[in-house]
C-alpha positions as CSV (number, residue, x, y, z in Angstrom):
1,M,199.9,16.2,262.7
2,D,197.2,18.6,263.6
3,A,194.0,17.8,265.5
4,K,191.8,20.8,265.0
5,P,188.4,21.7,263.6
6,A,188.4,21.5,259.8
7,R,188.4,24.8,257.8
8,P,185.1,25.6,256.1
9,G,184.9,24.1,252.7
10,E,187.9,21.8,253.3
11,R,187.7,18.5,251.3
12,L,188.9,15.1,252.3
13,R,190.9,14.9,249.1
14,Q,193.5,16.9,251.0
15,Y,194.3,13.7,253.0
16,T,193.4,10.9,250.6
17,L,192.3,10.6,246.9
18,Y,189.7,7.9,247.6
19,L,187.7,6.3,250.3
20,Y,185.9,2.9,250.2
21,H,182.6,1.6,251.5
22,A,181.6,-2.1,251.6
23,T,178.0,-3.1,251.0
24,R,175.9,-5.9,249.5
25,Q,175.6,-6.1,245.7
26,S,171.8,-6.1,245.9
27,K,172.0,-2.5,247.3
28,L,173.9,-1.2,244.3
29,P,171.1,0.0,242.0
30,S,169.6,2.1,244.8
31,I,173.0,3.5,245.8
32,L,173.8,4.5,242.2
33,E,170.5,6.3,242.0
34,H,170.2,7.9,245.5
35,G,173.8,7.7,246.9
36,L,174.8,6.4,250.3
37,L,172.2,7.6,252.9
38,C,172.9,8.1,256.6
39,R,169.4,6.9,257.5
40,H,170.6,3.3,256.8
41,Y,173.0,3.5,259.7
42,G,172.8,0.4,261.8
43,D,171.1,-1.8,259.1
44,V,173.9,-4.3,259.2
45,H,175.7,-3.9,262.5
46,G,172.9,-2.6,264.7
47,H,173.4,0.3,267.0
48,M,176.5,0.6,269.1
49,D,176.9,1.2,272.9
50,I,178.9,4.3,272.0
51,A,176.7,5.9,269.3
52,P,178.1,8.3,266.6
53,A,177.4,12.0,267.0
54,H,175.1,11.7,264.0
55,P,173.9,8.8,261.8
56,S,176.9,8.2,259.6
57,V,178.2,6.3,256.6
58,Y,181.4,4.3,257.4
59,L,184.4,4.7,255.1
60,S,187.8,3.2,254.9
61,K,191.1,4.2,253.4
62,S,191.6,0.6,252.3
63,R,189.6,-1.6,249.9
64,D,190.0,-4.4,252.4
65,S,189.0,-2.9,255.7
66,D,189.3,-5.3,258.6
67,N,186.6,-3.4,260.4
68,L,183.6,-4.9,258.6
69,H,180.8,-6.5,260.5
70,T,180.7,-10.3,259.9
71,A,176.9,-10.1,259.2
72,L,177.7,-8.3,256.0
73,F,179.0,-11.7,254.6
74,D,176.1,-13.8,255.9
75,D,174.3,-14.3,252.5
76,P,176.5,-16.2,250.0
77,H,174.0,-15.3,247.3
78,D,174.4,-11.6,247.8
79,P,178.2,-10.9,247.5
80,V,179.9,-8.0,249.2
81,I,181.2,-5.2,246.9
82,V,183.4,-2.2,247.6
83,L,182.5,1.2,246.3
84,R,185.3,3.6,245.5
85,I,184.4,7.2,246.5
86,D,185.9,10.5,245.3
87,A,187.3,12.1,248.5
88,D,187.0,15.5,246.8
89,A,183.2,15.2,247.1
90,L,183.4,14.9,250.9
91,M,183.7,17.7,253.5
92,T,186.3,17.3,256.3
93,C,183.9,19.0,258.7
94,R,181.4,16.2,258.5
95,T,183.9,13.5,259.6
96,Y,184.2,11.8,263.0
97,P,186.4,8.9,264.2
98,D,184.9,5.5,264.0
99,E,183.3,4.3,267.2
100,A,186.1,1.8,267.7
101,I,188.3,4.7,268.8
102,V,186.7,4.7,272.2
103,E,187.1,1.2,273.4
104,G,189.7,-0.1,270.9
105,V,192.1,2.9,271.1
106,L,191.3,5.4,273.9
107,M,190.6,2.8,276.6
108,R,192.6,-0.3,275.7
109,Q,195.7,1.5,274.4
110,L,195.9,5.0,275.8
111,G,194.5,4.7,279.4
112,F,191.4,6.8,279.0
113,E,189.6,4.9,281.8
114,D,192.0,6.6,284.3
115,A,191.6,10.1,282.9
116,D,189.3,11.2,285.8
117,E,192.3,11.3,288.1
118,P,194.9,14.1,287.7
119,D,197.9,11.8,287.1
120,G,195.7,9.6,284.9
121,L,194.7,12.6,282.8
122,K,198.4,13.7,282.3
123,S,199.3,10.1,281.3
124,F,196.3,9.9,278.9
125,A,197.3,13.2,277.3
126,R,200.9,12.0,276.8
127,E,199.7,8.7,275.3
128,L,197.3,10.6,273.1
129,A,200.0,12.9,271.8
130,Q,202.3,10.0,271.0
131,H,199.7,7.8,269.4
132,F,198.4,10.4,267.1
133,A,201.5,12.5,266.7
134,L,199.9,15.6,268.3
135,K,201.5,18.6,269.8
136,A,201.4,18.5,273.6
137,P,199.0,21.5,274.1
138,Q,196.5,20.0,271.6
139,A,196.7,16.7,273.3
140,R,196.1,18.2,276.7
141,R,193.0,20.1,275.5
142,L,191.6,17.0,273.8
143,A,192.3,14.9,276.8
144,E,190.4,17.3,279.1
145,A,187.5,17.6,276.7
146,L,187.2,13.8,276.4
147,A,187.5,13.3,280.2
148,C,184.6,15.8,280.8
149,A,182.3,14.5,278.0
150,P,179.4,12.2,279.0
151,D,179.4,8.9,277.1
152,E,176.8,10.1,274.6
153,D,179.0,13.0,273.6
154,L,182.4,11.2,273.4
155,L,182.5,11.0,269.7
156,K,181.5,14.6,269.3
157,A,184.3,15.6,271.7
158,A,186.7,13.3,269.6
159,Q,185.9,15.0,266.3
160,P,189.2,16.8,266.1
161,L,190.8,13.3,266.0
162,A,188.9,12.3,262.9
163,I,191.8,13.0,260.4
164,P,194.5,11.7,262.7
165,Y,192.4,8.6,263.2
166,L,191.9,8.2,259.5
167,K,195.7,8.5,258.9
168,R,196.6,6.1,261.7
169,H,193.8,3.6,261.7
170,G,192.3,4.0,258.2
171,E,188.6,4.3,259.2
172,I,186.2,7.2,259.4
173,A,182.5,8.0,260.0
174,Y,181.0,10.5,257.6
175,A,177.9,12.2,259.0
176,Q,176.3,13.3,255.8
177,D,174.7,11.6,252.8
178,I,177.2,10.8,250.0
179,P,175.8,11.7,246.6
180,A,175.7,9.2,243.8
181,H,178.0,11.2,241.6
182,A,180.8,10.8,244.2
183,I,180.8,7.0,243.6
184,L,183.4,6.4,241.0
185,D,183.2,2.6,240.5
186,W,182.8,-0.6,242.4
187,A,184.5,-4.0,242.6
188,P,183.9,-7.3,244.4
189,H,185.2,-7.3,247.9
190,P,188.4,-9.4,248.0
191,A,186.9,-11.9,250.4
192,S,184.0,-12.4,247.9
193,A,186.2,-12.2,244.8
194,R,188.7,-14.9,245.8
195,A,188.1,-18.5,244.8
196,P,186.0,-20.4,247.4
197,M,188.1,-21.7,250.2
198,A,188.4,-25.4,251.1
199,A,186.1,-26.6,253.8
200,D,189.0,-26.7,256.3
201,D,189.5,-23.0,255.8
202,E,186.2,-22.3,257.4
203,D,187.9,-23.0,260.7
204,P,189.4,-19.7,262.0
205,G,192.3,-21.7,263.3
206,V,193.6,-22.2,259.8
207,A,193.9,-18.4,259.3
208,Q,195.6,-18.1,262.7
209,A,198.0,-20.8,261.8
210,Q,198.8,-19.3,258.5
211,H,199.4,-15.9,260.2
212,Q,201.9,-17.6,262.6
213,H,203.6,-19.4,259.7
214,L,204.1,-16.2,257.6
215,A,205.3,-14.2,260.7
216,M,207.9,-17.0,261.5
217,A,208.9,-17.5,257.9
218,L,209.6,-13.8,257.5
219,G,211.8,-14.0,260.6
220,H,213.7,-16.8,258.9
221,V,214.2,-14.6,255.8
222,R,215.5,-11.7,258.0
223,E,218.2,-14.1,259.2
224,H,219.4,-14.9,255.7
225,V,218.8,-11.6,253.8
226,D,219.6,-8.0,254.7
227,P,216.3,-6.7,255.9
228,W,217.2,-3.2,254.9
229,A,217.4,-4.2,251.3
230,L,213.9,-5.7,251.5
231,R,212.4,-2.6,253.2
232,D,213.3,-0.2,250.5
233,G,215.1,-1.2,247.3
234,Q,213.8,-4.8,246.9
235,C,210.5,-4.8,248.8
236,H,208.8,-5.8,245.5
237,T,211.0,-8.9,245.1
238,L,209.9,-10.0,248.6
239,A,206.2,-9.3,247.7
240,L,206.6,-11.5,244.6
241,A,208.4,-14.2,246.6
242,L,205.5,-14.3,249.1
243,L,202.9,-14.5,246.3
244,R,204.8,-17.4,244.7
245,H,205.2,-19.1,248.1
246,E,201.5,-18.9,248.7
247,Q,200.9,-20.4,245.2
248,G,199.2,-17.2,243.9
249,Q,196.7,-17.1,246.7
250,G,196.9,-13.3,247.5
251,R,197.8,-10.1,245.8
252,V,200.5,-7.4,245.6
253,L,199.9,-3.8,246.4
254,A,202.1,-0.7,245.8
255,A,202.1,2.5,247.8
256,L,202.2,5.6,245.6
257,R,203.0,9.0,247.3
258,H,201.2,11.9,245.5
259,T,201.9,15.6,245.9
260,L,198.8,17.6,245.0
261,D,198.6,21.1,243.6
262,A,196.2,23.8,244.9
263,D,193.4,22.3,242.8
264,G,193.8,18.9,244.3
265,L,195.4,17.5,241.1
266,I,198.5,15.2,241.2
267,E,201.5,17.4,240.7
268,Q,204.2,14.7,241.5
269,S,204.0,11.0,242.2
270,F,206.5,8.4,243.2
271,Y,206.4,4.7,244.0
272,S,207.3,4.2,247.7
273,H,206.7,0.6,248.8
274,M,205.2,-2.8,247.8
275,V,203.6,-5.3,250.1
276,F,201.9,-8.7,249.9
277,E,198.2,-9.2,250.8
278,D,197.3,-12.7,251.9
279,R,194.0,-14.5,251.4
280,W,192.6,-13.0,254.6
281,G,193.3,-9.4,253.6
282,R,196.4,-9.0,255.8
283,F,199.3,-6.9,254.4
284,W,202.9,-8.1,254.8
285,D,206.4,-6.9,254.2
286,I,209.7,-7.9,255.8
287,D,208.7,-6.5,259.2
288,G,205.5,-8.4,259.4
289,D,201.8,-7.7,259.0
290,E,199.9,-4.4,259.0
291,A,202.5,-3.3,256.6
292,D,200.4,-0.6,254.8
293,T,199.6,1.4,257.9
294,R,203.0,0.8,259.5
295,W,204.8,2.1,256.3
296,E,202.8,5.3,256.2
297,I,203.5,6.0,259.8
298,E,207.2,5.2,259.5
299,R,207.7,7.3,256.4
300,E,206.0,10.4,257.9
301,A,208.0,9.9,261.1
302,A,211.2,9.7,259.0
303,G,210.4,13.1,257.4
304,D,208.1,12.4,254.5
305,Q,205.7,15.1,255.6
306,E,203.9,18.0,254.0
307,E,205.8,21.2,253.7
308,P,204.0,24.5,254.2
309,G,201.4,25.0,251.5
310,E,201.9,21.4,250.2
311,R,199.5,18.5,250.3
312,K,200.6,14.8,250.1
313,V,198.4,11.7,250.1
314,W,199.0,8.0,250.0
315,D,197.4,5.8,247.3
316,W,197.6,2.0,247.6
317,R,197.0,0.2,244.3
318,Y,196.8,-3.4,243.4
319,V,199.7,-4.3,241.0
320,P,199.4,-6.9,238.2
321,A,201.6,-9.7,239.4
322,D,200.8,-12.7,237.3
323,L,202.8,-15.8,238.2
324,E,202.5,-17.1,234.6
325,R,203.6,-13.7,233.1
326,P,206.4,-12.2,235.2
327,Q,207.0,-9.5,232.6
328,V,203.7,-7.8,233.7
329,L,205.2,-6.8,237.1
330,A,208.4,-5.9,235.4
331,Q,206.6,-3.5,233.1
332,W,204.7,-1.9,236.0
333,L,208.0,-1.3,237.9
334,D,209.6,0.1,234.8
335,K,206.7,2.5,234.3
336,H,206.9,3.7,237.9
337,A,210.7,4.0,238.0
338,G,211.0,1.1,240.4
339,P,214.1,-1.2,240.6
340,K,213.9,-4.4,238.7
341,V,213.1,-7.7,240.4
342,D,216.4,-9.3,241.4
343,P,216.3,-13.0,240.2
344,E,219.1,-14.1,242.5
345,L,217.6,-12.4,245.5
346,L,214.1,-13.8,244.6
347,H,215.6,-17.3,244.6
348,T,217.3,-16.8,247.9
349,I,214.1,-15.5,249.6
350,E,212.1,-18.5,248.1
351,Q,214.7,-20.9,249.4
352,S,214.5,-19.3,252.9
353,L,210.7,-19.4,252.9
354,S,210.7,-23.1,251.8
355,S,213.2,-23.9,254.5
356,A,211.1,-22.2,257.1
357,Q,208.1,-24.2,255.7
358,Q,209.8,-27.5,256.3
359,Q,211.0,-26.6,259.8
360,L,207.5,-25.4,260.8
361,S,205.7,-28.4,259.2
362,L,202.7,-26.3,258.4
363,P,200.7,-26.6,255.2
364,I,201.1,-23.9,252.7
365,S,197.9,-22.3,251.3
366,P,196.0,-24.8,249.1
367,P,195.7,-23.8,245.4
């Protein structure tokens, strides 16, 4: 993965087909007329200790970004919506990493706070190279630039990491107004679109307990079913089993891998993976949560990378998985050349999940 200045005129569509922006529904008429304007930076989350290089619009590779400020959801009478934006309308040269890169990644994970010492700088450069899959010389140059930059210029120095950060963490700051014609459509944010939760679910402990339950239940499944089969060939059977186990409270997503031609049009596309999204917007497969990001990183590390002159992008799509009409998912898999759901394996997984449920004595999600 390269971390270098964008070529003049390069579009973000080279790296992803769409980006998403969450906002309140009351803002929609103005946005559809004027677009997304940088001057509204800070209206919801205020101004950060580490400020962006320029006022920016924050975008995510996922419809269900977990990087949204909780204040966005304060008004129950003004639901949150997600705008889908054509990445071909956005210039790569106007992108910066999200501010979370400084404290959340560089400092907490990669040792940036020790980069003012020679040994610390070397260690930081190694961690930077490993985390973002950079070549060693690039990582050293970036580490030195970041170590020398004053706090107010950190994000400017980190600009070469914008695309690697988008690929790894799924967030980006776009330092330019986004025109209205780039907004393709919009939909309710999943947290707003889901049926109202029971009063007990307002306690964060319920979400935490459910996270622990699913993690342990999947560990139980791994003991009874070959995990390799559920990583590749039958990942959709696991996703369906989890949806049924959670009584329909969640959704199923598929990863499509597109190869684009010189004009940015899809030349080839194949179905790569399927995951389950729970009610709190967490993505699961047989290896646990954060399945969408983990899958992309693992596939690229395994060799699913761009060849010279080739452009590939990931496209995560919600899949119709109606518990009352199982043929809908079967039709989708058939259309995308995916293996059929294995009824015997589905039954085995559901039995394993139920057994784990009984052992853990935790409540399953309420209907």
